[in-house]
ZAMARGU-4260 file (C-alpha; in steps of 0.2 Angstrom, whole numbers, plus 5000, padded with zeros to 4 digits):
<rodrens>
0) 5117/4955/5040 | 5103/4952/5052 | 5090/4939/5046 | 5073/4946/5044 | 5056/4939/5042
5) 5040/4945/5033 | 5031/4957/5043 | 5014/4959/5034 | 5004/4944/5034 | 4986/4942/5028
10) 4976/4926/5027 | 4960/4928/5017 | 4947/4914/5016 | 4934/4918/5004 | 4917/4910/5005
15) 4907/4917/4990 | 4889/4921/4991 | 4880/4935/4982 | 4863/4941/4989 | 4854/4956/4982
20) 4870/4964/4975 | 4879/4962/4993 | 4894/4951/4994 | 4897/4941/5010 | 4915/4935/5013
25) 4920/4924/5028 | 4907/4933/5038 | 4911/4950/5032 | 4897/4960/5025 | 4900/4971/5010
30) 4890/4987/5015 | 4891/4997/4999 | 4873/4995/4994 | 4868/5006/5009 | 4875/5022/5002
35) 4873/5020/4983 | 4858/5032/4982 | 4870/5047/4987 | 4879/5043/4971 | 4865/5047/4960
40) 4871/5065/4955 | 4887/5058/4948 | 4888/5040/4945 | 4905/5039/4938 | 4920/5033/4949
45) 4936/5043/4945 | 4953/5037/4951 | 4971/5044/4951 | 4982/5030/4956 | 5001/5026/4956
50) 5006/5017/4940 | 5009/5001/4949 | 4991/4999/4952 | 4986/4999/4933 | 4982/4980/4934
55) 4974/4979/4952 | 4963/4995/4953 | 4953/4993/4936 | 4949/4975/4942 | 4943/4982/4959
60) 4933/4995/4950 | 4925/4983/4938 | 4920/4972/4954 | 4912/4988/4962 | 4902/4991/4946
65) 4896/4973/4946 | 4890/4974/4964 | 4883/4991/4964 | 4869/4995/4952 | 4869/5012/4943
70) 4887/5016/4944 | 4901/5016/4931 | 4920/5016/4931 | 4926/5018/4913 | 4945/5018/4909
75) 4944/5036/4904 | 4940/5041/4922 | 4955/5031/4928 | 4973/5038/4927 | 4988/5029/4933
80) 5005/5038/4934 | 5019/5043/4946 | 5013/5047/4963 | 5022/5064/4964 | 5014/5068/4947
85) 4997/5064/4956 | 5000/5076/4970 | 5005/5090/4959 | 4990/5087/4948 | 4979/5089/4963
90) 4987/5104/4971 | 4993/5114/4956 | 4983/5108/4941 | 4966/5108/4947 | 4965/5089/4946
95) 4951/5080/4954 | 4947/5062/4958 | 4936/5052/4970 | 4951/5041/4975 | 4969/5046/4975
100) 4981/5031/4978 | 4999/5034/4981 | 5015/5023/4982 | 5022/5031/4997 | 5011/5033/5013
105) 5021/5049/5017 | 5015/5059/5002 | 4997/5063/5007 | 5001/5070/5024 | 5016/5080/5017
110) 5009/5086/5001 | 4990/5086/5002 | 4986/5090/5020 | 4977/5100/5025 | 4970/5109/5010
115) 4967/5094/4998 | 4965/5079/5010 | 4963/5076/5029 | 4966/5057/5031 | 4974/5042/5022
120) 4973/5023/5024 | 4987/5011/5020 | 4980/4996/5010 | 4995/4986/5003 | 5013/4983/5005
125) 5026/4977/4992 | 5045/4978/4990 | 5058/4981/4977 | 5065/4967/4966 | 5077/4966/4952
130) 5069/4962/4935 | 5081/4956/4923 | 5084/4949/4905 | 5087/4931/4909 | 5096/4927/4893
135) 5111/4938/4898 | 5126/4928/4905 | 5129/4941/4919 | 5113/4936/4927 | 5116/4917/4927
140) 5115/4912/4945 | 5109/4929/4951 | 5102/4930/4969 | 5099/4940/4984 | 5117/4943/4989
145) 5125/4945/4972 | 5113/4954/4961 | 5121/4971/4964 | 5138/4965/4957 | 5130/4955/4943
150) 5120/4971/4938 | 5136/4982/4937 | 5145/4968/4928 | 5131/4967/4915 | 5129/4985/4911
155) 5148/4987/4910 | 5149/4974/4897 | 5151/4982/4880 | 5135/4981/4869 | 5123/4977/4883
160) 5108/4987/4886 | 5108/4999/4901 | 5098/4999/4918 | 5081/5007/4917 | 5079/5020/4930
165) 5064/5031/4935 | 5063/5050/4939 | 5064/5051/4958 | 5056/5069/4957 | 5040/5062/4950
170) 5039/5044/4955 | 5043/5036/4973 | 5050/5021/4964 | 5064/5033/4958 | 5071/5036/4975
175) 5067/5019/4981 | 5078/5011/4968 | 5092/5023/4974 | 5090/5017/4992 | 5090/4999/4987
180) 5107/5001/4978 | 5114/5010/4993 | 5107/4996/5005 | 5114/4982/4994 | 5131/4990/4994
185) 5130/4992/5013 | 5125/4974/5017 | 5133/4965/5003 | 5147/4976/4996 | 5160/4988/5002
190) 5149/5002/5007 | 5134/5012/5001 | 5143/5019/4986 | 5148/5002/4980 | 5134/5000/4967
195) 5126/5016/4968 | 5142/5025/4964 | 5143/5016/4948 | 5126/5018/4942 | 5122/5036/4948
200) 5132/5053/4949 | 5130/5062/4964 | 5137/5058/4982 | 5125/5049/4993 | 5113/5061/5001
205) 5114/5073/4987 | 5104/5075/4971 | 5106/5059/4961 | 5107/5058/4942 | 5109/5042/4932
210) 5126/5038/4925 | 5122/5040/4906 | 5135/5027/4902 | 5125/5013/4911 | 5107/5019/4914
215) 5093/5026/4904 | 5079/5037/4911 | 5062/5029/4907 | 5044/5028/4914 | 5040/5015/4927
220) 5024/5011/4918 | 5035/5004/4903 | 5045/4993/4914 | 5039/4976/4907 | 5041/4982/4889
225) 5058/4989/4892 | 5064/4971/4897 | 5054/4962/4884 | 5060/4972/4870 | 5078/4973/4876
230) 5079/4991/4878 | 5085/4988/4896 | 5095/4974/4904 | 5086/4976/4920 | 5075/4987/4931
235) 5073/4989/4950 | 5055/4990/4953 | 5040/4983/4963 | 5037/4965/4966 | 5019/4967/4960
240) 5026/4973/4943 | 5036/4958/4940 | 5023/4946/4945 | 5009/4954/4935 | 5019/4955/4920
245) 5027/4937/4922 | 5045/4943/4922 | 5060/4935/4930 | 5065/4943/4945 | 5076/4942/4961
250) 5068/4945/4977 | 5079/4957/4987 | 5084/4956/5005 | 5068/4963/5014 | 5079/4977/5021
255) 5087/4981/5004 | 5070/4980/4996 | 5062/4992/5008 | 5050/4978/5014 | 5056/4977/5032
260) 5051/4987/5048 | 5061/4979/5062 | 5073/4989/5072 | 5088/4984/5061 | 5079/4990/5045
265) 5074/5006/5053 | 5091/5010/5059 | 5098/5006/5041 | 5085/5017/5033 | 5088/5032/5045
270) 5107/5032/5040 | 5103/5036/5021 | 5095/5050/5011 | 5094/5057/4994 | 5087/5073/4986
275) 5074/5076/4974 | 5067/5092/4965 | 5051/5097/4974 | 5035/5105/4967 | 5043/5123/4970
280) 5059/5118/4960 | 5070/5117/4976 | 5079/5102/4982 | 5071/5092/4995 | 5078/5078/5006
285) 5070/5061/5006 | 5074/5046/5017 | 5070/5028/5015 | 5054/5020/5022 | 5045/5004/5021
290) 5035/5004/5005 | 5017/5006/5009 | 5003/5011/4997 | 4990/5022/5004 | 4974/5030/4998
295) 4963/5045/5002 | 4947/5053/4996 | 4953/5071/4991 | 4943/5085/4998 | 4938/5091/4981
300) 4932/5074/4975 | 4918/5075/4963 | 4909/5061/4972 | 4916/5056/4989 | 4902/5043/4991
305) 4909/5033/4977 | 4926/5035/4983 | 4921/5028/5000 | 4912/5013/4991 | 4928/5009/4981
310) 4939/5010/4997 | 4927/5000/5007 | 4929/4986/4993 | 4948/4988/4993 | 4948/4986/5012
315) 4937/4971/5012 | 4942/4953/5012 | 4937/4952/4993 | 4948/4967/4990 | 4962/4959/4999
320) 4960/4943/4989 | 4962/4953/4973 | 4977/4961/4979 | 4985/4945/4985 | 4983/4936/4968
325) 4999/4927/4964 | 5007/4936/4979 | 5009/4952/4969 | 5004/4962/4985 | 5003/4960/5003
330) 4987/4967/5008 | 4986/4977/5024 | 4969/4972/5032 | 4962/4980/5041 | 4969/4996/5034
335) 4980/5007/5044 | 4975/5025/5046 | 4984/5040/5053 | 4967/5046/5059 | 4953/5033/5059
340) 4940/5044/5067 | 4942/5056/5052 | 4937/5043/5039 | 4919/5042/5032 | 4908/5031/5043
345) 4907/5017/5030 | 4926/5015/5031 | 4929/5016/5050 | 4926/4998/5054 | 4938/4993/5040
350) 4953/5002/5048 | 4964/5003/5063 | 4978/5015/5068 | 4995/5016/5061 | 5008/5004/5070
355) 5020/5013/5082 | 5035/5011/5070 | 5026/5019/5056 | 5019/5035/5064 | 5036/5044/5065
360) 5038/5044/5046 | 5024/5056/5045 | 5032/5068/5057
</rodrens>
């Protein structure tokens, strides 16, 4: 195994000052007030966001309301669910929102371009972790190298609760956990099927279904309650979920957790795949990629100006500070865009181009 180091580092120094509803953060001017008049026709911000953003985006929306007179962002106008459900809602169910935020930066280019969106911006990174019931003997001494073996031993113990898994055809975390199991077997076991083959039916690269003897299909949004109530012994999900819900977790090797982008990680990712059911009902191949959350303003947004205000706050040092609370997220600041010149003028100073290693994933 090749040692890796963290690759997304953001240092945010916040100097608070409020002047006339405009915030100044370490020399950075929040420019939202300049365009609030264009929001007059519809002053309600609407959001479709990945389920993992349930904590962070409402906080950001409240901050935007506090800083921008005359707008609102009620909970009823915010919906957080599986990212593939979000793209389906927009493309097939006439769903609309001022902001769409997805848990895989490949989804908007693949599924929303060009009819429903024309650009995206990457704003945060997280990685997979193992959240577990710390009272179970199998997890005593669990760590980065042995968690796969401990997980299998736990769920194979008679009377123990199963592993909670997610639907890979509606939620990127569903296929990410499959890849983490394969990678753990490759780096710490006897091969990619070592742990994956126990917990899933279906050969690596084929359509994967959870082994009903050891897994239970659940919704990722319920991850915390599944562990706290004992319905599941463990779940593989995002670090942000573990931290924001104060749950015990094991931080995976960055390659295994899909948090690395060095040449070794990219080569390991290129060797793996699985299949999901696409929106047309046919099987589609998915390959691993570093976990990057990205957002866009859909072309049918009810109020694109409000969407731009929200994303500007998200991409500001203040937004980065909110994302970085308790190390739940690693903000990407400035944001990475596949086409910086296509963004609204308000956002263009907040972004830069995608790094060279990321662009091929959008091909």
